C-alpha positions as CSV (number, residue, x, y, z in Angstrom):
1,M,38.6,-24.6,-38.9
2,S,40.7,-27.5,-37.2
3,A,43.4,-30.0,-38.5
4,T,42.9,-33.4,-38.5
5,K,43.6,-35.8,-35.3
6,N,44.8,-38.5,-37.4
7,L,47.9,-40.0,-35.7
8,K,48.7,-42.0,-38.7
9,E,48.7,-38.6,-41.1
10,R,51.3,-39.5,-43.5
11,R,51.1,-36.1,-45.7
12,K,53.5,-33.5,-45.9
13,Y,51.0,-30.8,-44.5
14,P,48.3,-31.1,-42.4
15,R,44.7,-31.0,-43.6
16,Y,42.0,-29.0,-42.1
17,Y,38.7,-29.0,-42.1
18,P,36.5,-25.9,-42.4
19,D,32.9,-26.0,-40.7
20,Q,29.9,-24.2,-42.3
21,K,31.0,-21.0,-40.5
22,N,34.5,-21.0,-41.8
23,Q,34.1,-22.6,-45.3
24,P,36.0,-20.6,-47.7
25,K,34.8,-19.7,-51.4
26,V,36.3,-21.5,-54.0
27,L,36.2,-20.9,-57.4
28,F,37.6,-23.3,-60.4
29,F,38.3,-21.8,-63.5
30,L,38.7,-24.4,-67.0
31,E,41.1,-24.1,-70.1
32,N,37.3,-24.0,-71.9
33,G,36.3,-21.0,-69.9
34,Q,33.8,-22.4,-67.9
35,Q,33.9,-21.7,-63.9
36,F,32.0,-23.5,-61.2
37,S,32.1,-23.5,-57.2
38,V,33.0,-26.5,-55.2
39,D,32.6,-26.7,-51.3
40,V,35.6,-27.5,-49.5
41,V,35.6,-31.1,-47.3
42,N,39.1,-30.4,-46.2
43,I,42.4,-28.2,-47.4
44,S,46.1,-28.2,-46.7
45,R,49.3,-26.2,-48.4
46,G,49.2,-29.3,-50.8
47,G,45.9,-29.7,-52.2
48,M,42.1,-30.0,-51.1
49,L,39.5,-32.3,-51.0
50,A,36.4,-30.6,-53.0
51,S,32.7,-31.9,-53.7
52,T,30.3,-30.7,-56.2
53,P,26.3,-31.3,-56.7
54,D,27.1,-31.5,-60.6
55,M,28.8,-34.7,-61.0
56,D,29.3,-34.1,-64.9
57,Y,31.6,-30.9,-64.1
58,F,34.4,-33.4,-62.7
59,L,33.8,-36.4,-64.3
60,E,34.8,-34.8,-67.3
61,M,37.5,-33.1,-66.2
62,N,39.4,-36.4,-64.7
63,H,43.4,-36.0,-64.7
64,Q,42.9,-32.7,-66.2
65,K,44.5,-29.2,-65.2
66,I,42.8,-26.4,-63.7
67,K,43.8,-23.3,-64.9
68,I,42.7,-20.9,-61.9
69,I,41.7,-21.7,-58.2
70,E,40.5,-18.8,-56.4
71,I,40.2,-19.3,-52.7
72,I,38.3,-16.7,-50.6
73,P,38.6,-17.5,-47.2
74,P,36.2,-15.9,-44.4
75,N,37.3,-12.1,-43.9
76,R,41.0,-12.6,-45.8
77,K,42.5,-11.7,-48.8
78,P,41.5,-14.5,-51.9
79,F,44.4,-16.1,-53.1
80,R,44.9,-18.1,-56.7
81,C,46.8,-21.2,-57.5
82,A,46.8,-23.6,-60.4
83,G,45.8,-27.2,-59.7
84,K,45.6,-31.0,-61.3
85,I,42.6,-33.5,-60.9
86,L,44.1,-36.8,-59.1
87,R,41.4,-38.6,-57.9
88,I,37.3,-38.4,-58.9
89,H,34.8,-40.5,-56.7
90,P,31.4,-40.1,-57.4
91,I,28.5,-40.9,-55.0
92,L,25.0,-41.9,-56.7
93,E,23.6,-42.2,-53.3
94,A,24.6,-38.6,-51.8
95,R,23.9,-37.0,-55.6
96,A,27.3,-35.6,-55.3
97,C,31.3,-36.1,-56.7
98,Y,34.5,-35.7,-54.8
99,C,37.6,-34.6,-56.3
100,A,41.3,-34.2,-55.1
101,V,42.9,-31.6,-56.1
102,E,46.8,-31.2,-55.8
103,F,47.7,-27.3,-55.6
104,R,50.0,-26.2,-58.3
105,K,52.0,-23.2,-59.1
106,I,50.4,-20.6,-61.0
107,D,51.6,-18.3,-64.0
108,A,52.3,-14.9,-62.6
109,K,50.1,-13.0,-65.0
110,L,47.2,-15.3,-64.0
111,A,47.8,-14.6,-60.2
112,Q,46.9,-11.1,-61.2
113,S,44.6,-11.1,-64.1
114,T,41.2,-10.1,-64.1
115,I,38.5,-12.5,-65.1
116,P,35.1,-11.5,-66.5
117,P,32.4,-12.2,-63.9
118,K,30.3,-15.3,-64.4
119,A,28.3,-16.0,-61.1
120,P,27.9,-19.5,-61.1
121,K,25.0,-21.1,-60.0
122,S,24.8,-21.5,-56.4
123,R,24.5,-25.2,-54.8
124,A,20.9,-24.2,-53.5
125,T,19.7,-23.4,-57.9
126,Q,21.2,-26.5,-58.7
127,E,19.7,-28.5,-56.3
128,K,16.4,-26.7,-57.5
129,E,16.9,-27.3,-61.2
130,K,17.4,-31.2,-60.4
131,K,14.2,-31.5,-58.1
132,Q,12.1,-30.0,-60.7
133,W,13.9,-32.4,-62.9
134,E,12.9,-35.4,-61.1
135,S,9.4,-34.3,-59.8
136,N,8.4,-33.8,-64.0
137,I,10.1,-37.5,-64.5
138,W,8.0,-38.8,-61.5
139,N,5.1,-37.5,-62.6
140,R,5.8,-38.8,-66.2
141,V,5.6,-42.6,-64.6
142,L,2.6,-42.0,-62.2
143,E,0.6,-40.5,-65.5
144,A,1.7,-43.8,-67.8
145,E,-0.9,-46.0,-68.5
146,N,-0.6,-49.1,-66.3
147,Y,0.0,-51.8,-68.7
148,F,-0.5,-54.5,-66.0
149,R,-4.2,-53.9,-66.0
150,T,-5.0,-54.2,-69.6
151,P,-5.5,-57.0,-71.8
152,Q,-2.9,-55.7,-74.7
153,A,-0.3,-55.8,-71.5
154,A,2.8,-56.4,-74.1
155,D,2.0,-53.8,-77.1
156,L,1.1,-51.1,-74.1
157,Q,4.2,-51.9,-72.3
158,Q,6.6,-51.0,-75.3
159,R,4.7,-47.9,-76.1
160,V,5.3,-46.6,-72.2
161,Y,8.9,-48.1,-72.6
162,E,9.5,-46.2,-75.8
163,S,7.8,-42.8,-74.1
164,F,11.1,-42.6,-71.7
165,A,13.6,-42.9,-74.8
166,D,15.0,-39.5,-73.6
167,I,16.1,-41.0,-70.3
168,T,16.8,-44.5,-71.5
169,D,19.2,-43.5,-74.4
170,H,21.3,-41.9,-71.5
171,L,21.7,-45.1,-69.4
172,S,24.4,-47.9,-70.1
173,L,22.8,-51.1,-71.0
174,E,22.5,-52.4,-67.4
175,D,21.3,-49.5,-66.0
176,R,18.6,-49.6,-68.8
177,W,17.5,-53.1,-68.3
178,W,17.5,-51.7,-64.2
179,F,15.3,-48.5,-65.3
180,F,12.6,-50.6,-66.4
181,E,12.6,-53.7,-63.9
182,L,12.2,-50.8,-61.5
183,L,9.6,-48.9,-63.9
184,D,7.5,-52.5,-64.2
185,E,7.5,-53.0,-60.0
186,I,6.1,-49.0,-59.9
187,K,3.3,-49.9,-62.1
188,R,2.5,-53.2,-60.2
189,Q,2.4,-51.1,-56.7
190,Q,0.8,-48.4,-58.2
191,P,-1.1,-46.3,-56.2
192,G,0.7,-47.3,-52.8
193,V,4.5,-47.1,-54.5
194,P,7.3,-47.4,-51.4
195,E,9.4,-44.4,-51.0
196,E,12.5,-46.7,-51.2
197,L,11.4,-47.6,-54.7
198,K,10.6,-44.3,-55.8
199,S,14.1,-43.2,-54.4
200,D,16.0,-46.4,-56.1
201,F,14.3,-45.6,-59.6
202,L,15.1,-41.6,-59.3
203,S,18.6,-42.4,-58.3
204,L,19.1,-43.8,-61.2
205,C,17.3,-41.1,-63.3
206,D,19.8,-38.8,-61.7
207,L,22.9,-40.7,-63.9
208,A,20.7,-39.8,-67.2
209,Y,20.3,-36.4,-65.9
210,Q,24.2,-35.7,-65.4
211,K,24.8,-37.1,-68.7
212,I,22.2,-34.7,-70.3
213,R,24.1,-31.9,-68.8
214,E,26.9,-33.0,-69.6
215,N,26.1,-33.2,-73.4
216,K,24.7,-29.7,-73.2
217,K,27.8,-28.1,-71.6
218,S,29.9,-29.8,-74.1
219,G,27.8,-28.9,-77.1
220,K,27.6,-32.4,-78.0
221,M,24.2,-33.5,-78.0
222,K,23.8,-36.4,-80.6
223,V,20.9,-38.1,-82.2
224,I,20.6,-41.6,-80.9
225,H,19.1,-43.6,-83.5
226,R,17.6,-46.9,-82.1
227,K,17.0,-49.9,-84.4
228,D,13.7,-51.1,-84.5
229,E,13.2,-54.2,-82.7
């Protein structure tokens, strides 16, 4: 673990960038009882920059307090503090979300309390679930009828569009329009779909995936009624 060598660093405390060997285990415990692990990008006495592939955790926590932050360095005793979310920066291309956290003083009782064990999903498990979801979506795309190769193209195209409502209902209007544009291009080029086109399409679907997970965690899944066009 080494301190940053940036000579223009103006922070009160130097930041350290842990390598894979010295990566501490960090758990966030929220007010609602949720807990999850994060990776440390850099850390100092005043705070840390963390990352997680679960964007919805951070997006719904914007500017909220973290009840307990438990940090377990390699070969050292764990310690606790509280925290506050300062900034959140999702990066769709990297399928990750970065979060700047300021460390705060923790209540003495919380510092010594025993937290019921609840093993958070590992990053590998989370990635496996996402890959499986993407695989299912992609298979649906490939198996959908190709409306560019039939006389009833308009009607069939609309039916195929509607078959993806479980995804598009969780996208903004702009992203929904782009979803159908990419879907059209995939069907035009099928079976020789370029990898870049596939990647762009699945990255867009990832926005819906994160929203669906967020709704499930918050218990606020809603039935969306679409007006007949």
